[in-house]
N, C-alpha and C positions, 0 to 999 in steps of 0.2 A: 601643873607640875606635880602636885601630890598624887593625883590619880596615875600619872605616868609612872612615878616611882613605885607606887603599890603594885601596878600591874606588872612591871618589869621584875620586881622581887618575886612575885607569884610565879612568873614564867621560869625563873631560876629554880624555885622550889619543885615545879612540875619537872623540869630537866633532871633535877637531883632524884626524882622518883625512879628514873630508868636504872641507874646503878643499884638503887634499893631493890627494885623488882629483880634485877639480875642476881643479887645476893639471896633474896627470898626464894626464887626458883632454883638457884644453884645449890643451896643447902638441901633442898628437897630431892635431888637426884643423887645417884651413886657417885663416888669420888671420881671414877673414870670418865664422867660426863660433866664435871663441874666447869671447866673452861669453855665448853661448848655452849653451856647455858649462858655464861657471861658474854661470850662473843655474839650469840644470837640476839641478845638484848642491845649490846653496845653498837652492834651494826646498824641498828635503827637509827641511833644517834648520828651515824655517819652519812647514810644515804638519804634519809627522809627530809632533812632540812634543805638538802640541795633540790630534791624533787618539789618540795613545797614552794620554793622560790621560782623554779622554772615554770611549773604548770599546775601543781597540786592546789595552790591557793586560788588561782584564776578558775579552776574547775569546781571549787567549793563555794565560790563567792559570786556576787553580782546582784542585779536588781532588775531582772527581766521576766517575762511572763512564761518562759519555758519551764516546765515543772521538774525536770530531771536533773539538770546539771547547770553549773554557772556560765556566765556570759564571756569568760576569757579576757575581760577588760584588765584584769590585774596580772596577766602573764609577765614574768620577768620583773615584778614589782612595779609595773606600769601604773601610774597614778596614785601610788602610795607615798605621797610627799608630805602630808601633815602628821603631826604628832600623835593624833588619836588613831589614825589608820595604821601607823607603823607599830605602836604599842600592841594593838589588837592582832596584827599580823604575827608578831613575835610570839605572843601568848598562844595563838592558835597553832603556830608551828610545833610547840612543845607537845601539845595534844596529839598532833599528827604523828609525832615520833613514838609516843608511848603506846598508842592504840595497836599497831601490829606487834609491838613487843609483847603485849599480853598474850597473844596467840602462841608464842614460843612454848609456854609451859605445857600445852597440850600435846605437842609432838616431840617432847623431850626424849632423848636417848636413841632416836631412830631416823630422824630426817637428815638427809645430807646438807651440809652447809651451802654448797653451791645451789641446791634447789631453793634454800631459804633465801639466799641472796637475790634470786630472781623473783620469788614469791612476793617478797616485801614491797618492791616498787610497783609491781602490777596490782597487788591488792590495794595498796594506797591510793592509786590513781582510779581504778575501776570501781572500788567499793567504798572506801573511806570518804573521798572527796564528794562524791554525789550524795551520800547520806548526810554529810555536814551541811551541804547546800539545802537539802530538804528541810532540815530542822532549824537552821539558824540564818540562812541568807534571806534577803529582803523579800523575794518572791517564793521562797521555799514552800511546798505545799503543805508540809506538816506544820510549819510555823503558822500558815494561814488557816489551819483547821479551826481553832488552834489546839495543839497539844504541848505540854510543858516538858522541857528537858533542860534544867538549870545549868548543869555542868557536864553533860555527856553520858548519862545513864543509858540512853538508847543509842546515841551516836557512837559511843565508845565501848562500853561494857557489853551491852546486848550484841551490838555489831561484831565485836571481836570474839564474843562467847559462841555465837552461832557459826561464825566462820571457823572457829577452832573445831566445832563438831563436824562441819563439812570436810575440813582438812584431814581429821583423824579417820573419817570414814573411808577416804581414798587411800590414806597412808597404811592403815591397818594397825593392829596392836603390837606392842613391843614383844620381842621374843620371850617366851615363857609366861606372858600375862594371861591371867591374873595371879597365878599361884607363885610364880618365881621370877620376881623383878627386884631390883636393888632398892633397899630402904633409903630413907633420907640419910646422908652422910654426915650432915653438919647442922644440927638444930639451932645451935647459937647463931649461925649465919642466917637461918630462917627468922629467928626473933629480931635480929639486927635489921634485916630487910624490911620486916613488918614495921618496925619502929621508923625507919626512914620513910616508908610509904605513908604512915600516919602523919609524920611531920610534913611531908611534902603535899598531902592531900589538902591541907589548909590553903595552900596556894592554888591547888586544882579547883576547889569549890569556891572559896571565898573570893579568889581572883576572878571568877566568872561573873561577879558583879560588874567587872570592868571599870571600877571606881573605888576610891577609899571612902566608903560611905556606910550608912546604916545597914543596907542590904548585905555588904560584905561582912560586916560585924555578925549579922544574924546567920549567914551561911557558915561562918566560922564556928559559932555555937552549936548549930544543928549537927555539923560534921563531927565535932568533939563528942556529943551526946550519942549519936548514932554509933560511932566506933566503939564507945565504951559499952553500950547496950548489945552490940553484936558480940563482943567478947563474952559478956555475961550470958547471953542466950546460948551460944555455942558450948560454953562450959557446962550449963545446966543440962542440956540435952546429952552432952558427952558423959556426964556423970550418971544420968538416968540410963543411958544405953550401955555404957561400958564400965562404970563404976569409978573412973579417975579422970580428972582433967589433964589433958597432955599439952606440951609446949607447941606442937604443931596445931592443935585445935584452938589454943588461945590465940595464936597468930592468925589463923584462918578466920576466926570469928571477927577479929578486928577488921580484916579486909572485907569480909562479907558485909558488916555494918557500913564501911566506907562506900562500898559499891552501891548499896541500896539507897543511901542518902544523896548520892551524887545527883540524880535527876531532881530531887525533891529539896535540896538544901536552902534554895531561895524561895520556896513555895509553901512551906509547912512550919507550924510552930514548934517549940522546944519539946513539949510533951509528945507530939506526933513523931518527932525525930527519934525519941527513945523506943517508941512502939515499932517504927519502921526498922531500926537497928536490931532490936530483939528478934523481930520476926525473921529478918534475914539470917541472923545466927542460927536460929533453929531450923528454918527451912532449907538453907543452903547445906547445913549438916546432912539433912535428909536427902537432898538432891544429888549429893555425890554418890550415893549408893545406886542411883540409876544406871550408871555406866556398866555395872555388872549385870543388871537386869536386861539392858538393851545391847550389851556386848560392844560398846565402844571404848577404846582405851584413851581416855582423857588423862594423860600422865599426872598432871599437877592440879587437876580440878578447875580448869579454866571454865568449862562449861558449868560446872556445879555451883561455882562462886560468882563468876562475872555474868554469865548469861542469866542464871536464875536470880542472882542478887539484883541485876539491872531490871528484870521483869517485876520482882517484888516491889522495888522502889517506884518504878514507873506506874504500876497499876495503882498502888497505894496513894499516889498523888491524887488520883481520881476520887479518893474518899477524904483525904486530909488537907488538900490545898485550901489555904485560908489567908485571903489578902489582908485581913485585919491583923494578922499576926506578924506581918513582915513590914518593916519600915519602907514606906513609899509603895506598898503592894498594890498592884494595878493589873490583876489577871482574874481569870475565871476560877471560881471556888469549886471545891470538890463536894461530894455528896453529903458529907457531915456538916457542911456549912452552906447549904442552900442551894448547891448546884447539882446538875444531873448530866449535863452535856459533856463535861470533861472526861468522865470515866470512859465513856465510848471512844472519845477522841484518843485517849491514851492507848486503849487496846488496839485501835486501828493503826496508830503509828508504830507501835511495837511489832505487831503482825507483819506490816508492810516491810519494815527494816529487816526483820528475821527472814522473810521469804527472799528479798532481793540479795541480802548478803550470803545467804546459804547457797542459792543457785549460782551466783556468779563466782563465789569462792570454789565451789565443787567444780565448775568448768575450768577454773584456772588450774586447780589441782590435777584434774584429768589431763589437760593439755601438757603440763609439766611431767607428769608421770609417763605420758606416751613419748615425750621428746627427750628430755634429759634424765629422767628418772627422779623420784622423790626419796626413795628409801636407801639407807645405808645397807651394805651387804650384811649377812649373818656374821661373817668374820669380823667386820667393823664394829658391829654391835657388841660382839663378845669381848673384843679388845678394849672398846671404849671410844667414843667420838673425839675425846681430847686428843689422843694420840693418832687416830686415823684421819681426822678432819683438820687438825691444827699443828700436828707434830710437836705437841707439848704435853706435859703432865702438870696437873695442879699441885701434886705433892710428890716431891722426888725423894722416895724412900723405898 
């Protein structure tokens, strides 16, 4: 009963991250697109749980030898009759919700809401569920390698980040980008959203132990330390490069640290968590500049923070994984603790997920563009998506 209570509380924390993400993203867009960002995120809370019950979970789970997707034995909750399977289903459902929501930040201020409404279920079924099967299901090929992903660094953050890159390549840049786009309209919302995300991330990572035990406590600790180190790392590089720490930078550093520790939270020690978080703070700051060099408009730095942050954490597991540092640790160690195989496995898993997610997302985006259209019109972008997509204004003045 104690384990069930813990996992259900953690599921509620992960669910709470979705409105936190909406505020985080919403504060970063211009005022005329605030409601659109809120709606893109909250839409995922509405549609994905239904899809997860109907077929998403069945496609992502199972215990058969086919390497690409699940066995469908759990369609319509078939066979989920015991306490353990029900709590793990509910916990996994919240992860299924937040993953496509992460992508919304990359397409801010220009994607039609109708196209988003179709994209989310297609992507969840064709991309998210198979990748989850590879990494976590009984016969998933990445699990069998083995490669480590404690709470979704590869399945969620790298997966969503590379999908965001594919989607923005098809969608195109915002009108006037990069010289003339709206600045963040509400930095207090950004800070509030970051705080909610940090709070909820304890459920995200510590809950992934799926029990109220020492591994959960350890993941809680590493999550806290990496987020703090990510903030400090981003602040330092921001001061070096620009002279002053910014509110947006502080919030982004926290999220970068959280992203990077997500795959590693249950596999590395406390000091390694600090190194991973700090590295993510510095490297993700540098990664966001790549969009100008390679000319892709990742509006709110989903690629720079989530994809690169997930890669940083996933690769560094190959160096820092330490079974002796984690209560009940029973897994392959990294390079610094006598292992060598794990690093290669981590790279293989990351490259495979990136290739699959990019290609399938690109195809989905192309099909939607050719059929219903992806992009709002120039007039709609100028007016703002709040008014043109939702017939509302965030601020009536």
